[in-house]
C-alpha positions in Angstrom: 83.0 54.6 72.9 86.5 56.1 73.2 86.8 59.0 75.7 88.3 62.3 74.8 91.9 62.7 75.9 92.9 65.8 77.9 96.1 67.6 78.8 95.7 70.0 81.7 98.0 72.9 82.7 97.1 73.8 86.3 98.2 75.5 89.5 96.6 77.0 92.6 93.1 76.2 94.0 91.4 77.0 90.7 93.6 74.4 89.0 93.0 71.8 91.8 89.3 72.2 92.0 88.7 72.3 88.2 90.7 69.1 87.8 88.6 67.5 90.5 85.5 68.5 88.6 86.8 67.0 85.3 87.7 63.8 87.1 84.2 63.8 88.8 82.8 63.8 85.3 85.0 60.9 84.2 87.5 62.9 82.0 90.6 61.1 80.8 93.5 63.3 81.8 96.7 62.0 80.1 99.2 64.5 81.5 99.3 67.5 83.8 101.7 70.4 83.6 102.0 72.3 86.9 104.7 74.3 88.8 107.2 73.9 91.5 106.3 75.9 94.5 108.4 79.0 94.9 110.4 79.2 98.1 109.8 83.0 98.3 106.0 82.7 98.0 103.6 81.9 100.8 101.9 78.6 99.7 98.4 78.7 101.1 96.7 76.9 98.3 96.2 73.2 97.4 98.9 71.2 95.5 98.0 70.1 92.0 101.0 67.7 92.2 99.5 65.9 95.2 96.2 65.6 93.4 97.9 64.2 90.3 99.8 61.7 92.5 96.6 60.6 94.3 94.9 59.8 91.0 98.0 58.3 89.3 98.1 61.0 86.6 101.6 61.8 85.2 102.7 65.4 85.7 105.6 67.6 84.7 106.7 70.9 86.3 108.7 72.1 83.3 107.2 74.7 80.9 104.8 73.1 78.4 106.2 75.3 75.6 109.7 73.9 75.9 110.5 72.0 72.6 110.7 68.6 74.3 107.3 69.1 75.9 105.7 70.3 72.7 106.8 67.0 71.2 105.3 65.2 74.2 102.0 66.9 73.7 102.1 66.0 70.0 102.8 62.4 70.8 99.8 62.3 73.1 97.6 64.0 70.5 95.0 65.3 73.0 91.5 66.2 72.0 91.4 69.1 74.5 93.9 71.2 76.4 92.8 73.2 79.5 94.7 75.9 81.4 93.6 76.6 85.0 95.7 79.3 86.6 98.8 78.0 84.9 101.4 80.8 85.1 103.4 80.3 81.9 102.3 81.7 78.6 101.4 78.8 76.3 102.8 79.3 72.9 100.8 78.9 69.6 102.9 75.8 68.7 101.1 74.1 71.7 97.7 75.7 71.2 97.4 74.3 67.7 97.8 70.7 68.7 94.6 69.7 70.5 92.0 68.5 68.0 89.0 70.1 69.7 90.8 73.3 70.9 92.6 74.8 73.9 90.7 76.6 76.7 91.7 78.8 79.6 89.8 79.5 82.8 90.4 83.2 83.8 89.6 84.7 87.1 87.5 87.7 85.9 84.4 88.5 84.0 86.1 88.9 80.6 86.9 91.1 78.8 87.3 93.0 82.1 90.5 92.5 83.9 92.5 90.6 81.3 96.0 89.7 82.3 97.7 89.1 85.7 96.2 88.9 89.3 92.7 89.9 88.2 91.2 89.3 91.6 93.6 91.6 93.4 93.1 94.3 90.8 89.4 94.1 91.0 89.4 94.6 94.8 92.0 97.3 94.6 89.9 99.2 92.1 86.8 99.0 94.3 84.8 96.8 91.9 81.4 95.4 93.1 81.5 92.3 90.9 83.9 90.2 88.9 83.6 86.6 87.7 85.1 83.5 86.2 85.4 83.0 82.4 86.2 79.9 80.2 87.5 81.0 76.8 89.3 79.7 73.8 93.1 80.3 74.0 94.7 82.3 71.2 98.2 83.9 70.9 97.0 87.1 72.6 96.4 86.5 76.3 92.8 86.3 77.6 91.4 87.4 74.2 89.8 84.3 72.7 86.1 83.7 72.2 84.1 83.1 75.4 82.6 79.6 76.1 80.9 80.3 79.5 81.2 82.7 82.5 79.7 83.3 85.9 79.5 86.6 87.8 80.7 86.9 91.4 79.7 89.7 93.9 82.5 91.6 95.6 81.2 92.8 99.0 82.6 96.0 100.5 84.1 94.0 103.3 85.6 91.3 101.0 89.4 90.9 100.9 91.1 89.5 97.8 91.2 86.1 99.6 87.5 86.2 100.1 86.9 87.0 96.4 89.4 84.4 95.3 87.4 81.7 97.1 84.2 82.9 95.4 86.0 82.8 92.0 87.2 79.3 92.7 83.6 78.1 93.3 82.5 80.0 90.2 85.2 78.4 88.1 84.1 74.9 89.2 80.5 75.8 88.3 81.6 77.0 84.8 83.5 73.8 84.2 80.6 71.7 85.4 78.4 73.2 82.8 81.0 73.7 80.0 82.8 70.3 79.9 79.7 68.3 78.7 78.9 71.0 76.1 82.5 71.0 74.8 82.7 67.3 74.7 79.4 67.1 72.7 80.5 70.0 70.3 77.6 72.3 71.4 79.5 74.8 73.5 79.1 78.6 72.9 81.8 80.5 71.1 81.1 84.2 71.7 83.7 86.7 70.3 85.3 88.8 72.9 85.1 92.6 72.5 88.5 93.7 73.9 87.4 97.4 73.8 85.0 96.6 76.7 87.9 95.7 79.0 91.6 96.3 79.7 94.8 94.4 80.3 96.4 94.5 83.8 100.0 93.5 84.5 101.4 91.6 87.5 101.9 93.1 90.9 105.1 93.2 93.1 105.2 93.5 96.9 106.6 97.0 96.4 103.3 98.0 94.7 101.6 97.8 98.1 103.2 101.1 99.3 100.5 103.4 100.6 100.1 106.9 99.1 98.5 108.9 101.9 97.5 111.6 99.4 94.9 109.2 98.1 91.4 109.0 99.7 90.8 106.8 102.7 88.5 104.7 100.4 91.2 104.0 97.9 93.7 103.1 100.6 91.2 100.8 102.2 90.7 99.1 98.9 94.5 98.6 98.5 94.7 97.2 102.1 92.0 94.6 101.5 93.3 93.9 98.0 96.7 92.8 99.2 96.2 91.7 102.8 96.7 88.1 103.9 97.8 85.8 102.3 99.3 88.4 100.0 102.3 90.6 101.0 100.2 93.5 102.4 99.9 97.3 102.1 102.7 99.2 103.9 104.0 102.6 104.9 106.9 103.8 107.1 106.9 105.2 110.6 110.1 106.7 111.8 112.0 104.8 109.1 110.4 101.4 110.1 108.3 99.6 107.5 104.8 99.0 108.9 102.4 96.6 107.1 98.8 97.5 107.6 96.7 94.3 107.5 93.3 95.6 108.3 91.7 99.1 108.1 88.5 100.9 107.6 87.6 104.3 106.0 85.9 106.8 108.2 84.8 110.4 107.9 87.0 113.2 109.1 89.9 115.4 108.1 93.6 115.2 108.8 97.0 115.9 107.1 97.8 112.9 104.8 99.9 110.4 106.7 99.6 112.1 110.1 98.2 110.3 113.2 95.3 112.3 114.4 94.2 109.8 117.1 95.9 106.8 118.9 92.7 105.3 120.3 91.3 104.5 117.8 94.3 104.7 115.5 93.2 107.2 112.8 95.4 108.5 110.0 94.8 111.5 107.8 94.5 110.9 104.0 93.8 113.0 100.9 90.1 112.6 101.7 88.7 111.2 105.0 90.5 109.3 107.7 91.8 105.7 107.7 91.2 103.7 110.9 94.0 101.1 111.2 92.8 97.9 112.9 95.8 95.6 112.7 99.4 96.2 111.7 102.9 94.8 111.9 106.1 96.7 112.3 109.1 95.3 110.6 110.7 92.6 112.7 107.7 92.4 115.0 104.4 90.4 115.3 101.1 91.5 113.9 99.1 93.3 116.6 95.8 95.1 116.9 95.9 98.9 116.7 95.0 98.9 120.5 98.2 97.0 121.2 100.4 99.1 118.9 102.5 101.6 120.8 104.2 104.5 119.1 105.3 108.1 119.9 105.7 108.9 116.3 103.1 111.0 114.6 103.7 110.8 110.8 103.5 107.9 108.3 105.6 108.4 105.2 
C-alpha cells in the first residue's frame, strides 16, 4: 500500500517535536520548509534543519510561497501539508495543492488567541488556561475548521517559557491522535466560531516597557510573559534601562514607580506593590534584588 506523501513547514520546538511524532508513526515526509535562524534572536529551541539532516529529509529555508517553491510543491503533489510554528503566511496557491488538505498546529485553544505569539499573550493577559489546536488552513489566518485540540493549564507562577513547554507536549499529543484519523479520512472538521475569540498581533521588545500606573498583578503578568528566553519587561532608573526578570505582586500602597523599600525591593504601582526579585541594569549582569544597589528612588 502506497503511503501518503507529506510536505511539512516547521520551526521551533513545536515543529521539531511534531515532525518527530510523524516520523515515529512512519509518515513519508518528502520535503521540509523551515527558516534560517535570525542573528538577532536568542535561539533556545531545537533545530528543524538538524532533524531533517539526521533523517535524510530534503529541506529549504526559502519561503514556501515563492513561485519557484509553489512549482516544487506541485511537482511533489503531496497528499497533506502541515505547518508547525512556521513563521511565513502560506498563500492560497500553496494551500490548494495537497490532495487531502493543509493543516496548521496553533499554540492556543482556538478560536481564542488567533495570530502571533499566542503563548506570551495568554500569560500577559493572566489567562488560567490555553491549549494547542490542529485546524484546516484557509486564506484567513487561524480561522479554518478544527480537527483536534487539547487544553493546557497556566499556573499563576508559570512563565511563558513554562507554558510553551506545556503547549509543545500538547501539540505532540494532538498530532499523535490526529494523524491516523486524517490518514484514514475520519478526522473531525468542526467549524470555528471566530466571534468567540480574537486576533492578536506580534510583539516587539519595546512592548515590554512597564507602565507603573497599572496594577501590580498586570505588571507581574507582563514580567512572566516576556521573561527569559524572551527580551524581558523593562523600566528606567535614573536614565538607565533596567530589565526586570522576576517579580511578585504583594499588597500595599505606594506612588507608581517609586521605590518604597530596598530590602525587599518594593515598587509602588497603580494598585498594590511589586516585589522585584531579579533584575539587570543596562550593561550589567543579572542580579538578585538583594545584590542590586541603587540610591535612586523612582522608576520611570
